[in-house]
C-alpha positions as CSV (number, residue, x, y, z in Angstrom):
1,M,-25.0,-4.6,-1.2
2,H,-21.5,-5.9,-1.3
3,N,-18.6,-5.2,1.2
4,P,-15.9,-2.7,0.0
5,N,-12.6,-4.2,-1.2
6,P,-10.0,-4.4,1.6
7,F,-7.5,-2.1,-0.2
8,D,-7.6,1.2,-2.0
9,F,-5.3,3.5,-3.8
10,V,-3.8,6.9,-3.1
11,P,-3.4,8.7,-6.5
12,F,0.0,10.0,-7.5
13,A,0.7,13.8,-7.5
14,D,1.4,15.5,-10.8
15,R,5.2,15.1,-10.1
16,P,7.4,13.8,-7.3
17,L,8.9,16.1,-4.7
18,L,12.6,16.0,-5.2
19,K,15.4,18.2,-3.8
20,T,19.1,18.0,-3.4
21,E,20.6,16.8,-0.2
22,D,22.0,20.2,0.4
23,E,18.5,21.7,0.1
24,F,17.2,19.2,2.7
25,N,20.2,19.8,5.0
26,S,19.4,23.5,5.1
27,M,15.9,22.9,6.5
28,G,16.8,24.0,10.0
29,D,19.2,22.7,12.7
30,L,20.5,19.2,12.3
31,F,19.5,16.8,15.1
32,S,21.0,13.5,16.2
33,G,19.9,11.2,19.0
34,Y,17.0,8.8,19.4
35,L,13.3,8.5,20.0
36,E,12.0,5.8,22.3
37,V,8.8,4.3,20.9
38,K,6.3,1.7,21.9
39,M,4.0,-0.1,19.4
40,K,0.4,-1.1,20.5
41,A,-1.6,-3.7,18.6
42,L,-5.1,-2.4,17.7
43,T,-5.9,-5.7,16.0
44,P,-3.9,-8.9,16.1
45,V,-0.4,-8.4,14.6
46,H,1.6,-11.2,12.9
47,V,5.0,-11.0,11.1
48,V,6.0,-14.3,9.6
49,G,8.9,-16.2,11.2
50,Y,8.4,-19.6,9.8
51,Q,5.5,-21.8,8.7
52,E,4.8,-25.5,9.0
53,P,2.0,-27.9,8.0
54,D,-1.0,-28.1,10.3
55,G,-3.6,-30.6,9.3
56,N,-5.1,-29.5,6.0
57,G,-3.7,-26.0,6.5
58,R,-0.6,-24.3,7.9
59,K,0.6,-22.7,11.1
60,S,2.5,-19.5,10.9
61,H,4.8,-18.7,13.8
62,I,5.7,-15.1,14.6
63,Y,9.2,-13.7,13.8
64,R,11.8,-14.7,16.4
65,Q,15.5,-14.2,17.2
66,N,17.1,-16.7,19.5
67,D,13.6,-17.9,20.5
68,Q,12.5,-14.3,21.4
69,A,9.5,-12.9,19.6
70,Y,10.0,-9.5,17.8
71,I,8.4,-7.2,15.3
72,P,11.4,-6.8,13.1
73,A,12.9,-3.4,12.3
74,A,12.4,-4.0,8.6
75,S,8.6,-4.2,9.0
76,I,8.5,-1.0,11.0
77,R,10.8,0.7,8.6
78,G,8.8,-0.4,5.6
79,C,5.5,0.8,7.2
80,L,6.9,4.2,7.9
81,R,8.6,4.5,4.5
82,A,5.5,3.7,2.6
83,F,3.5,6.3,4.5
84,I,6.2,9.0,4.1
85,E,6.7,8.3,0.4
86,T,2.9,8.7,-0.1
87,L,2.6,11.7,2.2
88,T,5.4,13.6,0.5
89,A,4.9,12.6,-3.2
90,G,8.1,10.5,-3.1
91,W,9.6,8.0,-5.5
92,V,8.1,4.6,-5.9
93,S,11.0,2.6,-4.3
94,Q,9.3,-0.8,-4.4
95,A,8.0,-1.9,-7.8
96,T,8.4,-4.9,-10.1
97,P,9.6,-3.4,-13.3
98,E,7.6,-5.5,-15.8
99,Y,4.8,-8.0,-16.1
100,G,4.7,-9.9,-19.3
101,K,1.9,-12.1,-20.3
102,S,1.2,-12.5,-16.7
103,Y,-0.9,-15.1,-14.8
104,K,-1.4,-18.2,-17.0
105,K,-0.2,-16.3,-20.0
106,R,-3.7,-14.9,-20.9
107,H,-3.7,-11.4,-19.4
108,V,-2.2,-8.4,-21.1
109,G,1.2,-7.4,-19.8
110,F,2.5,-4.0,-18.8
111,S,5.7,-2.2,-17.7
112,T,5.9,-0.2,-14.6
113,F,8.2,2.6,-15.7
114,E,8.6,2.1,-19.5
115,W,6.5,1.9,-22.6
116,F,5.3,-1.6,-23.4
117,Q,4.5,-3.4,-26.6
118,N,1.2,-5.1,-25.9
119,K,0.2,-8.0,-28.1
120,S,-2.7,-10.4,-28.1
121,R,-4.3,-12.7,-30.7
122,N,-6.6,-9.8,-31.8
123,H,-4.9,-6.6,-30.8
124,Q,-1.6,-4.8,-30.6
125,Y,-0.8,-1.4,-29.2
126,Q,1.8,0.6,-27.3
127,A,1.0,0.9,-23.7
128,K,2.2,3.9,-21.5
129,P,4.2,3.1,-18.4
130,A,1.9,2.1,-15.5
131,V,3.7,4.7,-13.3
132,D,5.0,8.0,-14.5
133,P,8.7,7.5,-15.0
134,A,9.4,10.6,-13.0
135,Y,8.6,8.4,-9.9
136,Q,11.3,5.9,-10.7
137,P,14.4,6.4,-8.4
138,K,17.2,7.8,-10.5
139,A,20.8,8.7,-9.7
140,S,22.0,12.2,-10.6
141,T,25.3,13.2,-12.1
142,D,25.5,16.6,-10.5
143,D,24.0,17.5,-7.1
144,V,22.6,14.4,-5.3
145,V,18.8,14.7,-5.9
146,T,16.5,12.6,-3.8
147,D,13.0,12.3,-2.3
148,I,12.3,12.7,1.5
149,A,11.9,9.0,2.2
150,S,15.2,8.1,0.6
151,Y,16.9,11.0,2.3
152,L,15.7,9.6,5.7
153,F,15.8,5.8,5.1
154,G,18.4,5.5,2.3
155,I,18.1,3.8,-1.0
156,V,20.1,1.8,-3.5
157,I,19.3,2.7,-7.1
158,E,19.7,0.4,-10.1
159,K,22.2,1.6,-12.7
160,E,20.6,2.4,-16.0
161,K,22.0,0.8,-19.2
162,G,24.6,3.0,-20.7
163,S,24.7,5.4,-17.7
164,D,28.0,6.9,-16.7
165,V,26.8,7.6,-13.1
166,S,29.3,6.4,-10.6
167,H,28.5,3.6,-8.1
168,D,28.8,6.1,-5.2
169,A,25.9,8.1,-6.7
170,L,23.6,5.1,-6.7
171,A,23.4,4.8,-3.0
172,R,21.9,7.1,-0.3
173,K,22.9,6.3,3.3
174,S,20.2,6.0,5.9
175,K,19.8,8.7,8.5
176,V,17.3,6.7,10.5
177,W,18.0,3.3,12.2
178,I,15.3,1.3,13.9
179,E,15.6,-1.4,16.5
180,D,13.5,-4.6,16.5
181,A,10.5,-4.3,18.9
182,K,10.5,-7.1,21.5
183,I,7.3,-8.9,22.4
184,E,6.8,-10.4,25.8
185,S,5.5,-14.0,25.7
186,E,2.4,-13.2,27.7
187,H,1.3,-10.9,24.9
188,L,1.2,-13.7,22.3
189,D,-1.7,-15.9,21.3
190,D,-1.3,-18.9,18.9
191,K,-4.7,-20.4,19.4
192,N,-7.4,-18.0,18.3
193,Y,-6.4,-16.3,15.0
194,W,-6.4,-17.6,11.5
195,L,-6.8,-16.3,7.9
196,P,-8.1,-18.0,4.7
197,D,-5.9,-19.4,2.0
198,I,-6.1,-21.6,-1.1
199,A,-4.1,-24.8,-0.9
200,G,-1.3,-25.1,-3.5
201,D,-1.7,-21.5,-4.8
202,A,-0.5,-18.0,-4.0
203,I,-2.0,-16.6,-0.9
204,M,-5.7,-15.8,-1.5
205,G,-6.0,-12.2,-2.5
206,G,-2.4,-11.9,-3.6
207,A,-1.9,-9.4,-6.3
208,K,-2.1,-10.7,-9.9
209,P,-1.8,-7.4,-11.7
210,S,-2.2,-7.2,-15.4
211,A,-3.5,-4.7,-17.9
212,S,-6.6,-6.9,-18.5
213,N,-8.9,-5.2,-16.0
214,W,-9.7,-1.8,-14.4
215,W,-9.0,-3.1,-10.9
216,Y,-5.4,-2.1,-10.4
217,M,-5.3,0.2,-13.4
218,Q,-7.2,3.2,-14.8
219,P,-9.5,2.4,-17.8
220,N,-8.1,2.8,-21.2
221,Q,-9.9,0.5,-23.7
222,V,-12.3,-2.4,-24.1
223,W,-11.2,-5.1,-26.5
224,Q,-12.9,-8.1,-27.9
225,R,-11.1,-11.3,-26.9
226,N,-11.9,-14.6,-28.5
227,V,-12.1,-17.5,-26.1
228,S,-12.4,-21.2,-27.0
229,V,-15.3,-22.8,-25.1
230,S,-15.9,-26.5,-25.9
231,G,-14.2,-26.1,-29.3
232,R,-16.3,-23.0,-30.1
233,I,-14.9,-19.5,-30.4
234,M,-16.8,-17.1,-28.1
235,P,-16.1,-13.3,-28.3
236,M,-15.7,-11.8,-24.9
237,A,-15.2,-8.2,-23.6
238,E,-11.7,-7.5,-22.1
239,F,-11.3,-4.3,-20.1
240,I,-7.8,-2.9,-20.7
241,G,-6.2,-0.6,-18.2
242,E,-3.1,1.5,-18.4
243,R,-1.9,3.6,-15.5
244,Y,-1.9,2.4,-11.8
245,W,-4.7,3.9,-9.7
246,G,-2.0,4.9,-7.2
247,R,-0.2,3.5,-4.2
248,K,-1.9,0.7,-2.4
249,F,-3.0,0.7,1.3
250,Y,-5.3,-1.6,3.3
251,Y,-8.2,-0.5,5.4
252,H,-8.5,-1.2,9.2
253,Q,-11.1,-3.8,10.3
254,N,-11.8,-6.4,12.9
255,P,-10.7,-9.8,11.6
256,D,-13.6,-11.5,13.5
257,N,-16.0,-9.7,11.2
258,C,-14.0,-10.4,8.0
259,V,-12.5,-13.9,8.2
260,P,-15.7,-16.0,8.6
261,F,-16.9,-14.5,5.3
262,Y,-14.4,-16.7,3.4
263,D,-15.3,-20.0,5.2
264,P,-16.9,-22.3,2.7
265,Q,-19.6,-23.2,5.2
266,N,-21.0,-19.6,4.8
267,H,-21.3,-19.9,1.0
268,N,-20.0,-16.5,0.2
269,W,-17.0,-17.7,-1.8
270,E,-16.6,-20.6,-4.2
271,Y,-13.3,-22.6,-4.5
272,P,-13.6,-24.5,-7.8
273,K,-9.9,-25.2,-8.5
274,H,-8.0,-25.4,-5.2
275,P,-9.3,-26.4,-1.8
276,F,-9.8,-23.9,0.9
277,C,-7.4,-24.1,3.9
278,K,-6.7,-22.2,7.1
279,V,-3.5,-20.5,8.1
280,K,-3.3,-20.4,11.9
281,L,-1.4,-17.3,13.2
282,E,0.6,-16.6,16.3
283,C,-0.1,-13.0,17.0
284,L,0.6,-10.0,19.3
285,M,-2.8,-9.7,20.9
286,P,-5.0,-6.6,20.6
287,N,-4.6,-4.0,23.3
288,T,-1.1,-5.2,24.2
289,S,2.2,-3.5,23.3
290,T,5.8,-4.3,22.5
291,D,8.6,-3.3,24.8
292,N,10.0,0.2,24.0
293,F,12.4,0.3,21.1
294,R,14.6,3.1,19.7
295,I,14.6,5.0,16.5
296,Y,18.0,6.6,16.0
297,V,18.4,9.6,13.9
298,N,21.7,11.1,12.5
299,R,21.9,14.7,11.4
300,I,18.3,15.2,10.4
301,P,17.1,18.8,9.8
302,R,14.3,20.0,12.1
303,Q,11.7,20.1,9.3
304,L,12.2,16.4,8.5
305,L,12.4,15.4,12.2
306,V,9.0,17.1,12.7
307,L,7.8,15.1,9.7
308,L,9.1,11.9,11.1
309,V,7.3,12.5,14.4
310,L,4.1,13.4,12.6
311,S,4.3,10.2,10.7
312,L,4.8,8.2,13.9
313,A,1.9,9.9,15.6
314,P,-0.3,11.0,12.7
315,G,-3.2,12.7,14.6
316,N,-6.3,11.2,16.2
317,N,-7.6,9.4,13.1
318,I,-4.8,7.8,11.0
319,R,-3.1,4.6,12.1
320,H,-0.6,2.3,10.4
321,K,-0.7,-1.3,9.3
322,L,2.1,-3.8,9.1
323,G,2.8,-7.5,8.8
324,Y,0.9,-10.5,7.4
325,G,-2.8,-10.6,6.7
326,K,-3.5,-6.9,6.3
327,A,-6.4,-7.6,3.9
328,Y,-8.1,-9.6,6.7
329,G,-7.9,-7.0,9.4
330,Y,-4.6,-8.0,10.9
331,G,-1.7,-5.7,11.6
332,S,-3.4,-2.4,12.7
333,I,-1.0,-0.7,15.1
334,E,-0.3,2.7,16.7
335,F,3.1,4.1,17.8
336,S,3.5,6.2,20.9
337,I,6.6,8.3,21.6
338,E,7.8,7.5,25.2
339,A,11.0,9.5,25.2
340,A,13.1,11.8,23.0
341,H,16.8,12.4,23.6
342,L,18.3,14.6,20.9
343,R,21.0,17.2,20.3
344,V,21.7,19.9,17.8
345,E,24.8,19.1,15.8
346,D,27.3,22.0,16.2
347,T,29.9,21.7,13.5
348,S,32.1,24.3,15.3
349,Q,32.6,21.8,18.2
350,R,34.8,18.8,17.8
351,I,33.1,17.0,20.8
352,P,29.4,16.4,20.3
353,A,27.0,18.0,22.8
354,S,25.1,15.9,25.3
355,L,21.7,14.6,24.4
356,K,18.8,16.6,25.8
357,D,15.3,15.6,26.8
358,M,13.0,16.8,24.0
359,L,10.0,14.7,24.7
360,E,7.7,17.6,25.5
361,E,8.7,19.4,22.3
362,S,8.3,16.3,20.2
363,L,4.8,15.7,21.6
364,S,3.9,19.3,20.8
365,W,4.8,18.6,17.2
366,S,2.6,15.5,17.1
367,K,-0.4,17.5,18.4
368,M,-0.2,19.7,15.3
369,A,-1.2,16.9,13.0
370,W,-2.6,17.8,10.5
371,N,-3.5,21.4,11.0
372,R,-1.9,23.3,8.1
373,E,-2.2,26.7,9.8
374,R,-0.6,25.6,13.1
375,L,2.2,23.8,11.3
376,Q,2.9,26.9,9.2
377,A,2.9,29.1,12.2
378,A,5.4,26.8,13.9
379,G,7.7,27.3,10.9
380,F,7.0,23.9,9.2
381,D,7.2,24.0,5.4
382,V,3.7,22.8,4.5
383,S,4.7,22.4,0.8
384,L,6.5,19.2,1.8
385,I,3.1,17.5,2.3
386,D,0.9,16.3,-0.6
387,W,-2.3,17.4,1.1
388,S,-4.6,15.5,-1.4
389,A,-2.7,12.3,-0.7
390,L,-3.1,12.9,3.0
391,D,-6.8,13.3,2.6
392,K,-7.0,9.9,0.7
393,L,-4.7,8.3,3.3
394,A,-7.2,9.3,6.0
395,K,-10.0,7.7,4.1
396,I,-8.1,4.4,3.8
397,I,-6.1,4.0,7.0
398,G,-8.4,6.2,9.1
399,L,-9.9,4.6,12.2
400,E,-13.1,6.5,12.3
401,N,-16.0,4.0,12.7
402,Y,-13.8,1.1,11.5
403,E,-15.6,-1.3,13.8
404,K,-18.8,-0.8,11.7
405,L,-17.2,-1.8,8.5
406,T,-16.3,-5.2,6.9
407,F,-13.9,-5.3,3.9
408,T,-13.7,-8.4,1.7
409,Y,-12.4,-9.3,-1.7
410,P,-15.1,-9.7,-4.4
411,P,-16.0,-13.4,-4.4
412,F,-15.1,-15.7,-7.3
413,K,-18.7,-16.4,-8.3
414,S,-21.3,-15.3,-10.8
415,G,-21.8,-11.5,-10.9
416,Y,-18.3,-11.0,-9.5
417,F,-14.8,-12.1,-10.7
418,A,-16.0,-15.5,-12.1
419,R,-18.3,-13.7,-14.5
420,G,-17.1,-13.1,-18.0
421,I,-19.1,-10.8,-20.4
422,S,-19.7,-12.1,-23.8
423,Q,-20.1,-10.0,-26.9
424,D,-23.9,-10.6,-27.0
425,V,-24.3,-9.7,-23.3
426,F,-22.1,-6.6,-23.7
427,N,-24.1,-5.3,-26.7
428,K,-27.5,-6.0,-25.1
429,A,-26.5,-4.3,-21.9
430,V,-24.8,-1.2,-23.3
431,G,-27.0,-0.8,-26.4
432,P,-26.1,1.4,-29.4
433,K,-23.6,3.7,-27.6
434,F,-20.9,1.0,-27.8
435,K,-20.6,-2.1,-29.9
436,L,-17.9,-4.6,-29.0
437,G,-15.7,-5.4,-32.0
438,N,-12.9,-3.0,-32.7
439,P,-11.2,-1.6,-29.5
440,I,-13.4,0.9,-27.7
441,S,-11.6,3.9,-26.3
442,T,-12.5,4.8,-22.7
443,T,-9.9,7.4,-22.1
444,S,-12.5,9.8,-20.6
445,P,-13.0,8.9,-17.0
446,E,-16.7,9.5,-17.2
447,V,-17.1,7.2,-20.3
448,A,-15.5,4.4,-18.4
449,R,-17.5,5.0,-15.2
450,N,-20.8,5.1,-17.2
451,L,-19.9,1.9,-19.0
452,A,-19.1,0.1,-15.8
453,A,-22.3,1.4,-14.2
454,E,-24.4,0.0,-17.1
455,L,-22.7,-3.4,-16.7
456,F,-22.8,-3.4,-12.9
457,A,-25.8,-5.7,-12.6
458,I,-24.0,-8.3,-14.7
459,K,-20.5,-8.0,-13.2
460,K,-19.8,-5.7,-10.3
461,P,-16.0,-5.6,-10.0
462,I,-15.2,-4.1,-13.5
463,H,-14.2,-0.6,-12.4
464,F,-12.4,-0.3,-9.1
465,Q,-13.8,3.0,-8.0
466,V,-17.4,2.3,-9.2
467,Y,-17.3,-0.9,-7.1
468,Q,-16.0,0.9,-4.0
469,E,-18.5,3.7,-4.2
470,N,-21.4,1.3,-4.4
471,A,-20.3,-0.7,-1.4
472,Q,-21.7,-0.8,2.1
473,G,-20.3,1.9,4.4
474,W,-18.9,4.1,1.6
475,V,-20.5,7.2,3.2
476,I,-18.4,6.5,6.4
477,I,-15.2,6.1,4.3
478,K,-15.6,9.2,2.1
479,N,-16.3,11.5,5.1
480,R,-13.1,10.6,7.0
481,K,-10.7,13.5,7.4
482,P,-7.0,13.6,8.6
């Protein structure tokens, strides 16, 4: 059996959860102050500062300011924002709007939020947006409508063509500010950690999304694509996807189990076009922590303050990832709340009240993760959480038995990504049910699954979910709970 792929997707809810700022502001007393937080490395953690040549590879030094190592606030903020956006069915705030004839001009392009005219030598069709346009951040002309993550962390929205929305309506100010997390020098190691790369190319495993597979996108059609091989035209099967599977997250694993898989000496991967190289990493070592840093909040309603605390300390199973090399096991971390100094904003008083110690209450909130009944009994609005998304998050970024699992990209060799499927092979494997020629519709999920299953012995990574569900350790993954 093969290892599962190192990332997976959290499906989108039917619609994003959006409210006006006034509706969010009315969710309980407004709190200001700060949480004092510490970050512990569960696996080595690296955030790139600068890189330099190192023999046949590169050395990547950790992020620094004035020669002092830090985990930058932007990395912490991005990690929390991605989790909260997913947990609460928020907007998709980070997305490239369009991919044309991407990656060597062969694959079929797509647009993230708009319809796309797809053309190839043999086929032409209108493709739906890869993400439901309801998830695209938009400015409103009346009441300011936003999602929870943008309410907390702010956002700058691109102005649509022809829109009369004012520039003021395109920005949401942040209500959360995060300090950089300082790393003491004795907690750094620049000798023992590395990850694989391909010289002269994008980092190995870097996303090359297109509509020409069912890896990033849900199945839609199978086309016949004519390829010239030694001057002869060979008809090949091309698996056309349409909608993204969901939001992408990486599994936890031990880099020591994963990284050797890619070493050419172990013959798991082939590197036919670009030579293999190593990137040596300077890392925050496992089982060491940053210094305490602060997360400041300004006029956040109790409901969303509870949600922020739950996201920082998300129960016994779920843990976050950040930084470089997440696919290879790097960047698994946990936050702990060391102090909480907060006050309720009283608009009747001109002078703000003193901050109060709220650590005990804050920790009591974190202990409720993710018990729906206890949260509801404590007055938390459980409709703010996309519970199916939470369940999938637990499967991907859950820690349960993670040390027993190894996640690796499908290798570029026969039977995996290097394997094309010719018309003859396709017709022989699938039989009379399908015949490659005209586009084959696979809009039924079961049709696509069955088709990928019948071709599985020839090429395993056709259908993302079929590949994952036939991987080693899938029983452990599917049984994880929040």
